[in-house]
Structure formats: C-alpha cells, structure tokens
N, C-alpha and C positions, 0 to 999 in steps of 0.2 A: 196213743199206743200202750197196750198192756205191757207190764214190765215182765221180760223173760225171767224164767228160774235162775236163780243164783247171781242174778243183777243187781246192782243197787239203785235205788233212785234218784240219788242226788252225788254229788261231787265229794263229799266229806269223807268215804271210805279210802281215798286215795294215800294218805300218808300211813293209815294205819295198815294198809295192804302191800304196800311196795316191798316190805322184809320178804313176804312170799316168794316175790319174784327172785330175789337174791338166791334164796334157798332152793329154788327151781334152777337156776343156772347152774350153781353148784352140782346138783343134780346131773343135768345136761353134760358136764364134763366128764363123767363117768361113762355115759353113753357114747361119747364119741373121741375116745382116746385114740382108738385105731385108725381114726381120720386124719388125727394129727401127726403122723407118720408122714404126711403128704406135705411137704414143705410150701410148695407155691402151685401158682396156678398161671398158665400162659396168658400173656396180656395180648388181647386180640386187635386188629387193625383199628376197628371203632373205637376201642379203649384209648388208643393213641391220638387217634384224630380228635377225637373229644376233647382230650388233654391240651392238643394243639390249640383248638378253638379258644381256650383260656390264655395260652400264651402267646398268642396272635391278637389278643385285646377283641376278640369277638363276642365270649359269653363267658358265664362261669360254671358252666357244664354241671348244673345242679337241677334235680326235677322237684316239684312243690305240690302239694297236696293240702287241702284244706277241708276237715269233716267237722259240720257243726251237727249239735244235738240238742233234742228237747230237753227241759229241765226236768223231767219224770223220767226221763227214757234215754240211759245213755250207758255204754259199755263200763263194767268196773275197771277201776285204773290198775289194780294190781295184778288182774288175770290179763288187762292188755299188754302189762309189761312182761309177764310170763310168756305170752304167745309171740310177743316181738323176740324175746330171748330166743325162742323154740325155733323161729323162721331162721334166724341167722345161723343156729347150727345145723338146720337142714339146707339151707344154701350158703356153705362155707365163704364163698368168695365176699359176703357181706361182711364177714367177720376178718377181712384181710385188708392189708395196705399195700398200696401202689410203691413198686420201686422203680424209679426212673434211672435204669441203667441203658447202657448201649442197646441191649437187647431186655426189654422193660419186662417185668412179671409180677403178680399178685403174691404177696407174702402171708402165710397163714400166721395168726396172732392167737395167743392164749384165749380161750373161752370166756375167762372172766372180765377180760377187756372190753368186750362188749356191753358190759354193765353201762357204760356212757352212752348207748343208745338210746335210752330212756331218760327223760327232762320233765320237770313239771314246771308249770307257768302260774301266777298268780293272776295275773291281769290279761286283758285281750291285748294290750300293747305289747307286752313282754312275749305272747304267743306270735304275734306279727313279727316282733325282731328275731324270734325263732326261725320263723318261715322264710325267711327272707337271707338269713346267715349261712354264708357258705362253709362246707365242709373242707377240710384238707384230705385230699386222697392218699397223702402219704401216712395217715392214720387210722386206727381202725375206731370204729366200725363205720360202713359205708351208706348205711341208712339209719335215720334217727326219726324218733318221734319226741313230741312234746306235748303233753296233757295239760289242758286249761283248767285248774281248780278253781270253776267259778261258776256263776248261774246265769246264762245257760253254759254249760260245759263245750268243749271242741277238743279237737287234737289236728295238729301239724305234722305233717310227714314230709321228710326231703330224703332224695335218694341220689346218690352220684349218676349223673348221667353217662359216665364213663362205664358203668355197668350195665345199663339197659336204656331203651328209648320209651317213650311214651307208653305205647302197646305194652312193652314188658313191665312198666310201672303199674298198670293197671292189672297185669296178672298177678303182681307182687300183692297189691292190696288185696285181691280177691282171696289169696293165697292167706295172708293174714286174717282175713277174716273166717274162713274155713278152720285155720288152727285154734282161734280163738272158741269158735263153737265148738269144736272138738274136746277142747280143755275144759270147757264149761261144763261137758256132759261127763268127761273123764279126765280127771286131773293128772292122771299118768299118762296120758297120749303124748306120744312122741312121732311128730310129722316124718314122713319118710324123705329121705335125703332128695334133693332136687340135681339133677346132673345132666348133662347132654352137651351138643356143640354149640358154642358160643360164637362161631366164626361165620363170616360171610360168604365162606366155600359152600355152605348148604344151599345158598341160592345161586351161586356162579355156576355151579356145577349141573343144574337143571339147564343149562343152555349148552348147545353144541359149539365145537370151535368157531363155525362159520357163523353161527349167531353172534357170538362174542366179538369177532372181527367187524362184521357189519355194524354192530351198535356203536364200536369204537370209532368207525370211520364216518358213519353218518349220522350219528345223534350226539353231535358236540353241542348242540344246542340246549342240551340239558343239563350243562356243566354249570355251576355257581359262577355268576359273574358278578364283580362289585358293584357295577353300575355307575351312575354319575349324580343322581337327585338324592338328597339326604333329607330324612324327616325332620322338620324344623325343631331344634333344641337349643338351648342356652350353651354359653361356652362352659366346658368341664372347669369344676371347682368348687369342692365340697359336697360333690354328689354321695349319694347314698343310696342303695338298693330298695326298690320298691316294686310293688305288684298292683297294678290298677286293674279291677275288674268291674264289668257292669253284667249283672244278670239281667236277660229279657225274659220277662213275664210268660207264664205258660200261655196265655191267650195269644199273645204276640206272636210267640214261637209257633203255635199252631196255626195261625194265619199265614206265615212265612212258608211253613212245609206245604199249606193247601196252595199257594201261588205256584211253588216250585213243582207239584206234581201235575198241576193244570198245563204248565210249560214243559213237562217233560224233564224238568231239571233235578239236580239233588240240593240238599240244603246246603252243601258245600258250595255249588254253584251259585247260590243266593248270596252267601256271604262273601265269597271272591269277588261278583260284580259289585257289590256295596262296597267293598273294600278298594276297588280300582277307581269307582267314582270318588271315594273320598280322598284318596291320594292324588287323584289327578288334580284336585284343588288344594290340596294341603301342600304338594309339592310344586305347584304351579306349573304343570306341565303344558306345553304349547300346543295348540291343535296341530292333529294328525300326527303329531310326534310318539312314538312307541315307548312304553313302561313295562319294564319286566319285572313279574314278581315270581320267584321260586315257593311252590308249595312242596309239603312234605307227603311222602308215599311210604306205605307200609310194604316192604318186600315180603312179608309172608305170603302175598297174594301168588306168590308162586311155588309156594310149598303145596305138596298135595293136600288136599283136605284132610284133616284128622291126623295129618304126619306129626310125629313128637320134635319139639325144638326145645332147646333150653329156656327155661323160663324168664332168665334175666340175660338180654343180650339186645345188642343194636343191630335192628333190621331194616332201618330205616333210610330213605334216599330222597333225593329231590328231583323234581321235575319243573322245567322253565315254562311259564306261562307268559304270554306278551299280546299287549292290547295297543291299538293307537288311542288317542283321544279324539272323541268325535263331542265337541261342546253342543251343550241342548239335546243331546241324545236321551230319548225316555229309557227308564231303568229296564222294561222288556226287551230293548234291541239290544242293551248292552249285556244282559242275560242270555240273549240268544249267541252273541259272539263269544261270551265265557264258555257256554255250555258247547259250542261249536269245537273250542280249542280243547277242552276236557276230555270230549267223545273222542277226538283225534288220538290224543296222548294215551287214552286207556286203550284205544285200538291196537296200539304196538304194544312194543316193550318198554313201558314206562318205568324210569328210575334205574335201569340196567348199566348205563352209561358209567356212573360214576363207581358202581360195584366193581365192574370189570377193570375199570383203571386202576383202582387202589389195589385189586388184587395181584393184577400185574405188576404193579409197582415195588408190593412188600414181597412178592414171591422171586421177582429178579434183581433187587437192591439191598434185600435186608432191613431189619428194625430200623437200625441206627440211620443208615443212609438215606432211606425213605422218608424218616423223621425231618432229616436236614433238608431234604428237596421240597418237603410239603411246608415247612417252616418259613421257606423263601416264597413259594409260589402258591400256596394256599390262599383263594380268595373267597369272601364270604359277602353275599348280598347285603345291600344297604336296607332293604325292607324285604319282608318274606312273610309267609303265613304258613300255619300249623293247624292242621284239624285232630286232634287227640280222640275224638270222635265221643260214642254215648258212655256214659259210666252206668253198668248193670245195676240197678237197685237190688234186683234178687240176688245177686252175688255179693253186693256191699252189706252183708249182714252180720252183725256179731250177735250171735245166738240169738237171732231175731230182731235185735234192736238196728235200726237203719238210720244213717244220717237224715236229719231234714234238710240239709243242703251239702253238696259235695262238687269239688271242681279241681282240675288238675292243671298245670302249666308247665312249661319247660324252663330252660335257662333264663338267666336274667343277662340282658345284652348291655354290652359297653357302648358308649356315644360312639360312632353316629348309627349304630345298627338299630333298627327297630323290627319288631314282630308282632303280628297279630295271632294270638291262639284262641283256640275254640273247643269247648267241650261241652256236653249235655248231661243233666241228670234231671229225671222226674219231668221229663218233657219241656225243660227250661233250658234255652242256651246261656252259658256264661263266656263273653267276650273279656279276653285279659291281653295285658302287654306288660313285660317287666323291662326294667331298665335300671340302671346306676344315673341317677339324675338328681337334680334338685327340686325345691317346691314348685317353681314355675313349669319345668317339665313335666311334674306329675299333673299338675292342673291341665296343661295342654292335652296330655295322653287321654286323661280322662274325659274331656271336652271330645275328642276325637272317636273315642269308643262311643259316645251318645251319639255321634254324629252317623258312625256306622250303623247302629241301630236304627236311627231315623230314616237311613237311605234304604233299608229293607221293606219290600212292599207289604201292604196290607190286603190279601184277597178279597175281594168284596162278595167275591162266590163263597168264601170259606164258611 
C-alpha cells in the first residue's frame, strides 16, 4: 500500500511527534472554553444499566478494538494523538467522569486531563495488557488508545460501554479516522461538536401507547433469563481478563455466506446455528430439552432512515431465541429452525420489550429507586451471542491508510457468564469471547471457538 502524504512508514516517529499532540491539546482548550460552562451531562438509562452489569458481576462494561497495520503503512502516532484529542473535544462526554449519586450524571473535566487518553506500548504483550485493562468510569477520559511502537505497529482502543454500544463504537472509530484524515490535510482543522439525544426515548416514542402495552403483556419471552446451564469453566481463583479470538479465513467465510444465500438465511443465522450445536454438546443438554440464547438487537432499526441520532449512545436490546436439542440432526435442519425463529422475531417488534420496561421503570420510580430495584432483580443470561457486524473498510481509513486487520468485541464477562461475539472485516469473520479466567479457561474457550468454526458448513456449490 502506498504511503499517504504526511504519514511515516515506520513507528519511529512516535516519541518525536507526541509533543505536537500536547501543543494541539492546549490549543483546543481555547476553542472550547465556552463549552466548559456546561457542568455536566445527564446519565441516561443505559449508562446506569451498563454500570449495574458490572456491579452485579456480569461484565466489566468496556468495549475493545484492535487495529493491525503493515510495517510500511501505518498512521503517524503524533497525528493520531492529535486526532484522539480532537474527538474528545468534539464529543465532550468522552472527557467526563461518572458521578454515582442518587441521581447520577457525567461531570465535565478540564480538557488537559484528557491527555491520559493516549498511551504507547513497546511490545505486543503490553498492548494486549492495555486492551483488556478496564477503565474507571469515575475518572476521565472514557475513551483510550494505545499505540504499539513495534514492527509491525498496531493500535488498541477501548471505550466505556456506558457511553455507547457496539454500533456506536464503530461510528466513533469512523469519526476518529475522518478527524485524522482532515487533520492530515489541514493541521488547523477542528471537528464540529457531536450532540444529540442519547436516551432510549427516541426509540420508545416511535411506538403508540397501545403497541407498548401489547409488547409489555405479550412479549415477556424476550426478557433476559439467567438460565440453568453454565459453560464449563474452572473454579474462580487467580483469574485474569483475556480476549480469545479466532479469525475465519476469507475463503471459508465466502463458503459460509454462499451456503446461507442458498438456504435463504443470513450469516448471523449460520453462526447462531453453529453456536447452538456446539453448546448442546458443551453444556451436555439432554435430547428435546430447550436451550435459550439471547442475541443482541440494534434498535436503530426503528428510527427513520437517515434520522439523526447521537453518535455515542446505547440503543441495543436483546431478543430471546430458543431451540430444543435434536441429536444427530444435520446442520441444514438446525439452520432451518434457527431461520424460522429469527424470521418470526424480525416480523414483530423485536427487542422492544426491554426498552419499554426500562422506560416505564425509570420514569415512574426515578433513578435512585430504579437502580435499587434493578440491582436486586436484574437477570443476565449465562450464555449469549452478539453480532457487532461488518467493519466498513472504506470508512476505517487514516488518510488513505487502512488496517490490515481489525476486530471489535464487547465487555469481558465474569464467571459463570459466557458470550460469543462476531465481527467481520475485509470479508473475514472474527469469532471472539472475553472472560476473566485462568489458563485452562482460555484453552477451553479457544478450543470452543475452533469448534464453532468447524461446525459452520462449507457450501460445495460456492
């Protein structure tokens, strides 16, 4: 790949150019002094719910991204730091800290405190340690980037899940790339402020009162349920966070897509069917017993096409799928049952039940009481799946330089919870699972991801 103008070919410029980022950050302060008169931001419902997931021992509410680059084509570290600072100035909630009072809120901090958002690592191990390190929402900033000063270079980015979901994280990455590219062309560029409604009301108000009541009464099955069967793990003790990932090669991914098309299914249907078959074995589910797997649903589907929404927000819900185990059933038959389930879900108001319940709870009980109720009654599924979707290579461009590999994943789970995450980049699927566990747990999770890939069909007609 040709080197873009203004970019360096190696990692050696990082330390020499970081000072430029500090100077630029100081300049940003003068540009946003008027904004500093705003002392805080409202803590939205899902900001609080994501924090409860951590307090209740479900996950650590962090989003993770890893970008790998070729040795001779990589972003400039100093310009990357400058772009990161500019995005924090443009999206002020990223430069705020969470204040957990009875009525919680986000408190704006001084812009120079966001300098801690950028770090460097000398080794891949140090970068991996950064990638799984959780941030403290009570301190600023809420987005962090670590640049690997090695050959080949890489970047790890984490963002507080309280701020946004996976779709929002992708939007932020594209915004970071656009800001970098514009700064490469014009060093004086300042991105416009990103603002908008971060609440779930923008989805809830799209439905009539009758529709909300109907969903509350008749769609209880979409609620998260803890379940009874746990993914096999070692007893807790000395657990550390890790992200296990497995990349499915382009040719293999192409064959799976072709199989899905031939059966009128989606790639998500294919992976969910493989996930079910592997879990039936791993969890030793008896014949005809049902296993429930919640999947994530992007609720932006209910907004008008092209309608504006806040760049960083949580608009994800869950939908419950359930399948009975049929021993010796061929993959295509399992896929047909998964497809039928998903088609039925998509034909209705998928995912809305949880949104309506949370909206009702917080409006009538207030933040403090709603948090107390959820702390006691919030259930999380023992196994679940999320598909963060395709990472757009065209938009993931740092002034013409694109990562050779990229993947995103969500929060790191605490035992006994287990989640399969899926992303795709350059026509290759990445399967991942995050866990606080030991060495034996990691080996078991990595073997399970390999089993899921092996279960995916290869279409002989591809």
